[in-house]
Every structure is written in C-alpha cells, then in structure tokens.
C-alpha positions in Angstrom: -16.9 -82.4 51.4 -16.4 -86.1 51.9 -20.1 -86.7 51.4 -19.9 -84.8 48.1 -16.9 -86.8 46.9 -18.8 -90.0 47.7 -21.8 -88.9 45.7 -19.7 -88.0 42.7 -17.8 -91.3 42.8 -21.0 -93.3 43.1 -22.5 -91.4 40.1 -19.4 -92.0 38.0 -19.4 -95.7 38.8 -23.1 -96.0 38.0 -22.6 -94.2 34.6 -19.8 -96.6 33.7 -21.8 -99.7 34.4 -23.0 -101.7 31.3 -26.7 -101.2 30.8 -28.8 -104.2 31.8 -29.9 -106.3 28.8 -33.5 -105.7 27.7 -35.9 -108.7 27.5 -37.5 -109.2 24.2 -41.2 -110.3 24.3 -41.6 -113.6 22.4 -43.8 -113.4 19.3 -45.6 -115.9 17.1 -45.8 -113.8 13.9 -48.1 -111.5 12.1 -51.7 -111.7 10.9 -54.3 -109.4 9.4 -56.8 -108.3 12.1 -60.2 -107.8 10.5 -61.5 -105.8 13.4 -58.8 -103.1 13.3 -58.2 -103.5 9.5 -54.4 -103.7 10.1 -51.5 -106.2 10.1 -50.7 -106.9 13.7 -48.0 -108.7 15.7 -49.1 -111.7 17.9 -47.0 -111.3 21.1 -46.5 -114.1 23.5 -46.5 -117.9 23.2 -49.3 -120.4 22.6 -51.5 -120.3 25.7 -50.5 -116.7 26.5 -50.7 -114.8 23.2 -52.4 -111.5 22.2 -52.8 -109.2 19.3 -50.3 -106.5 19.8 -48.7 -103.6 17.7 -49.6 -103.0 14.1 -47.4 -102.6 11.1 -47.5 -99.1 9.9 -48.9 -98.5 6.4 -48.6 -94.7 6.6 -51.5 -93.1 4.7 -52.7 -96.3 3.1 -55.9 -97.6 4.6 -56.3 -101.4 4.3 -59.7 -103.1 4.0 -58.6 -106.8 4.0 -55.3 -108.6 3.7 -53.5 -111.9 3.4 -50.2 -112.3 5.3 -47.1 -114.5 5.0 -45.8 -114.1 8.5 -42.3 -115.7 8.0 -41.3 -113.4 5.2 -43.2 -110.4 6.5 -45.1 -109.7 3.4 -48.8 -109.2 2.8 -51.1 -108.7 -0.2 -54.0 -106.4 0.7 -57.0 -104.6 -0.7 -57.1 -100.9 0.2 -60.2 -98.9 1.1 -59.5 -96.8 -2.0 -59.9 -99.9 -4.3 -56.3 -100.8 -5.2 -54.3 -104.0 -4.5 -51.0 -103.5 -2.7 -48.0 -105.4 -1.5 -46.9 -104.6 2.1 -43.3 -105.5 3.0 -41.9 -104.9 6.5 -38.7 -107.0 7.0 -37.1 -103.6 7.4 -38.8 -100.2 7.1 -42.4 -100.9 6.0 -43.0 -100.3 2.3 -46.2 -100.2 0.3 -46.2 -101.1 -3.4 -49.2 -100.8 -5.6 -49.5 -103.9 -7.7 -50.2 -103.5 -11.4 -53.0 -106.1 -11.6 -56.2 -106.6 -13.5 -57.9 -107.8 -10.4 -60.2 -105.2 -8.8 -60.3 -107.0 -5.5 -58.3 -110.0 -4.3 -60.5 -112.7 -2.6 -58.0 -115.4 -2.2 -54.2 -115.6 -1.9 -51.9 -118.7 -1.7 -48.3 -118.1 -0.7 -45.4 -120.4 -1.4 -43.7 -121.9 1.6 -40.9 -119.3 1.5 -43.3 -116.4 0.9 -41.5 -115.1 -2.2 -44.3 -116.2 -4.6 -48.1 -116.0 -4.5 -51.1 -116.9 -6.5 -53.9 -114.4 -6.2 -57.5 -114.4 -7.5 -60.7 -112.4 -7.6 -62.7 -115.6 -8.1 -62.4 -115.6 -11.8 -58.8 -114.8 -12.9 -55.6 -116.1 -11.3 -52.3 -114.2 -11.3 -49.0 -115.7 -10.2 -46.6 -113.2 -8.7 -42.9 -113.6 -7.8 -40.3 -111.4 -6.0 -42.5 -110.6 -3.1 -39.6 -110.1 -0.7 -37.8 -107.8 -3.1 -39.3 -106.5 -6.4 -42.8 -107.9 -7.2 -43.4 -109.0 -10.7 -46.4 -110.7 -12.3 -45.2 -114.0 -13.8 -48.4 -115.4 -15.3 -52.2 -114.9 -15.7 -54.8 -117.7 -16.0 -58.6 -117.7 -16.5 -59.9 -121.2 -15.5 -63.3 -122.2 -16.7 -66.2 -121.8 -14.2 -64.3 -119.6 -11.7 -62.0 -120.3 -8.8 -62.9 -121.8 -5.5 -59.5 -122.6 -4.0 -55.8 -122.0 -4.7 -52.4 -123.4 -3.8 -48.8 -122.7 -5.0 -45.7 -124.8 -4.5 -42.1 -123.6 -3.9 -41.4 -123.5 -7.6 -44.3 -121.2 -8.4 -46.6 -123.9 -9.8 -50.2 -123.0 -9.0 -53.2 -125.3 -8.6 -56.7 -124.1 -8.8 -60.1 -125.7 -8.1 -63.0 -124.5 -10.2 -66.7 -124.1 -9.7 -67.3 -127.1 -12.0 -65.5 -129.5 -9.6 -62.2 -129.7 -11.5 -58.8 -129.3 -10.1 -56.2 -127.9 -12.5 -52.5 -127.3 -12.5 -51.9 -123.8 -14.0 -49.0 -123.8 -16.5 -48.3 -123.0 -20.1 -50.5 -126.1 -20.8 -53.0 -126.3 -17.9 -53.7 -129.9 -16.9 -56.6 -131.4 -14.9 -55.6 -133.6 -12.0 -59.0 -134.2 -10.3 -62.7 -133.8 -11.0 -66.1 -134.3 -9.4 -65.4 -132.6 -6.1 -66.5 -129.4 -4.4 -63.0 -128.3 -3.4 -63.0 -125.7 -0.7 -59.3 -125.5 0.2 -55.9 -126.7 -1.3 -52.4 -127.0 0.3 -49.2 -128.3 -1.2 -47.0 -130.4 1.1 -43.5 -129.0 1.7 -42.1 -131.4 -1.0 -44.0 -129.3 -3.6 -45.4 -132.4 -5.5 -48.1 -133.7 -3.2 -51.3 -131.7 -2.8 -54.0 -131.9 -0.1 -57.6 -131.0 -1.0 -60.7 -130.5 1.2 -63.8 -131.8 -0.6 -67.1 -130.5 0.7 -69.1 -132.8 -1.7 -67.6 -136.1 -0.5 -66.9 -134.6 3.0 -63.3 -135.8 3.0 -59.7 -134.8 2.9 -57.9 -136.1 -0.2 -54.2 -136.4 -0.8 -53.0 -136.3 -4.4 -49.5 -137.5 -4.8 -47.0 -136.6 -7.5 -49.3 -134.0 -9.2 -46.6 -133.4 -11.9 -46.6 -137.0 -13.0 -49.1 -139.6 -11.7 -51.6 -137.5 -9.7 -52.7 -140.5 -7.7 -55.5 -139.6 -5.3 -56.4 -141.3 -2.0 -58.7 -140.3 0.9 -56.8 -139.4 4.1 -59.8 -138.7 6.2 -63.6 -139.1 5.9 -65.8 -136.6 7.8 -69.5 -136.2 8.7 -69.5 -132.5 7.8 -68.2 -130.2 5.1 -64.6 -129.1 5.4 -63.8 -125.4 5.0 -60.0 -124.9 5.3 -56.8 -127.0 5.4 -53.2 -126.3 6.3 -50.1 -128.6 6.4 -47.5 -128.7 9.2 -44.0 -127.4 8.4 -42.6 -130.9 8.4 -45.4 -132.3 6.2 -46.4 -134.9 8.7 -49.8 -133.6 9.8 -52.6 -131.4 8.6 -55.2 -129.2 10.3 -58.8 -129.2 9.0 -61.5 -126.7 9.8 -65.2 -127.6 9.7 -68.2 -125.9 11.2 -67.8 -126.3 15.0 -64.7 -128.6 14.8 -61.0 -128.4 14.2 -59.3 -131.7 13.3 -55.6 -132.6 13.4 -54.8 -135.6 11.2 -51.6 -137.6 10.7 -50.9 -137.9 7.0 -49.0 -141.2 7.6 -51.7 -143.2 9.3 -54.8 -141.1 9.4 -55.1 -140.9 13.2 -57.0 -137.8 14.3 -57.5 -135.4 17.2 -60.6 -133.3 17.2 -61.3 -130.0 19.0 -64.8 -128.7 19.5 -65.1 -125.0 19.0 -68.0 -122.6 18.3 -66.2 -121.4 15.2 -66.1 -121.6 11.4 -63.0 -120.6 9.4 -62.5 -120.1 5.7 -58.7 -120.2 5.9 -55.7 -120.7 8.2 -52.6 -118.4 8.5 -49.3 -120.1 9.5 -47.5 -118.8 12.5 -44.1 -119.7 14.1 -43.9 -123.4 15.0 -44.6 -126.7 13.2 -48.4 -126.5 13.3 -49.5 -123.2 15.0 -52.2 -121.4 13.0 -54.3 -118.3 13.2 -58.0 -118.4 12.1 -60.8 -115.9 12.1 -64.3 -117.1 13.1 -66.4 -116.0 10.1 -69.5 -115.8 12.3 -68.4 -113.7 15.2 -65.2 -112.1 13.8 -63.2 -113.5 16.8 -59.5 -114.0 16.3 -58.3 -117.5 17.3 -55.1 -119.5 17.7 -54.8 -123.2 17.0 -51.8 -124.8 18.8 -51.2 -128.3 17.5 -47.6 -128.4 18.7 -48.5 -128.9 22.4 -49.0 -132.3 23.9 -52.8 -131.7 23.7 -54.0 -129.6 20.7 -56.0 -126.6 21.7 -57.7 -123.5 20.4 -57.6 -120.2 22.2 -59.0 -116.7 21.7 -56.6 -113.8 20.9 -57.3 -110.7 22.8 -56.1 -107.2 22.0 -54.0 -106.0 24.9 -52.2 -103.0 23.4 -54.5 -100.1 23.0 -51.7 -98.1 21.3 -51.7 -100.7 18.5 -54.7 -99.1 16.9 -53.2 -95.6 17.3 -50.3 -95.9 14.8 -47.6 -97.8 16.8 -45.4 -99.7 14.5 -44.3 -103.3 15.2 -40.5 -103.9 15.1 
C-alpha cells in the first residue's frame, strides 16, 4: 500500500512539473533548391548549415524560383507554365500573378522584400504589396532586351540592356550609363547608389546619386568577367562572383579578399547576417554558402540532411 501511494505521489508531482523548454534550431533563411525544385529552409549557422525542410506549396509544382528570405516571399515559375507568388510568413499561400510574362528569368527584390522587378528578358514588370496583396505597378519594355535588374526601397527599378545601356525605369525612362556589358546590378541600402558588374571592362562600377548626378567610378578592376554582385546589409561591402573566384570588396577603400572555388554563379541570395549569401554553382548544381561575416571569409557546401524535406514536410 505504501509503495502504491509513493508511486501515485511521484506521478502527480511529475505531471505538475513545467515542461522543459524546447531548443529551437538556428536558421539562416530560405532559398530555392534547384535539385528538389522547392523552397527550403537552411538550418544551422555558417560553418554548420544544411538544406532542411521545404515550404509546402500544396498541389502547385514549382520549376524555378526567386526567394526573399527575410520577408518569406518568393516569385516562382510552375511546371504548369504559370507565374506565382509564394507567401509563408504564416500559413503558406500561393497566388497566381496576372502577368504578361510567360516565364520569369530574373527577379530583383527591394531590401524589405515588399516590391520586386521581374523580367522574361524582354519586358520588365514592377510589383508591389508582395507581403500582403500583390499588385502590378508598372510595365516597361526596354530596347534590346534586359540583362540585369535592380530595384530600390521606393520601387524605382534599374535595368541593363543588351545594347550596353543602363536605364532607370520610370514614367520617363532615363539612361544613366552606356557602353558596358552589365551582368548584375544592386542598389545600396540608401536607394540612390547603384553597383554594376561590367563584363566588358571586367570591373565593378559604383554609380552614385542615380536620381540626380549619376556619377560613375570604378571600385574594383578584375582580370575576369564578373557574373553576380550583392551588397552587405550595412552598405559597406560587396560580394562579387566570377568564374572560379568569389571576391569581397570594401566600398570605402577598395580593399579585397578573394576566395578560390570551383564554382560559377549567376546570382546571390541574401541570408541572415550582414553579408551571408547563398549561391548555386551553374556548372554542377551544387548549393553553396558564402560567409563574409566571419573573421576569414569562406565558402561552404550545403548538404541536404533531412530526407523528410523532399516528402512534403513544411518548414515552420
């Protein structure tokens, strides 16, 4: 009898105890994984990060996508041939965009992720309200096609064309540069200065005050063609991708750090941190992580550790 009472008392005490707090696995954000054709969470920290759970899109099958990790939105092409907006700050939602573009080939998100410029290589559409109710704000058709895009926090888009011109897209489009082979554009956080990678001159050019003076200066000269550029969250540095090399450059004094890698990337995706970026090697399809926040900049492979992620598990 005493043993039974002791057992009951112990059980009651155990049931009354506060549950132990659960540890949350740190994460770096979300990217589109071209291998699984899904938006996936990157779990872990730089140096120990892996592709993890996917964002559920229900019956919608994605073919390619462009993600703004911070605002948890993506613009994607579906396998059925439509263009959709994916939102997952709460329950994942899929919205089919009423667009004239058959397939989106480039997307530039504003810093906050609430606006985007999208293109199929010929026509540019500017969209707003991505975190709430998406709406097409403007459409432009630059001469000679589109090779690169950027958009500032106010929704002003810049486009580079196949003829070597760089144009601000507004009610009255205005040329701000010419004579380059612009492969990538990125606004600085102030929204008025623009970085441009020029494959013709093999350099990185900074255009200050694009709304007024549009004064250009070379930040970095290279010995290879640049492919992609991204700016740090504080606007002090930039990352530049070239075949076989990733370069971190200070925008104040031009000092650089170079990292050799057997990779080539057409674009960067921003993750949590000041200058932590995702890139996909266009040759091998490998998913990589560039960590320029550590004392020594480094590039690492992202493995897929969660087999359930490709079987419909939704990231929280």
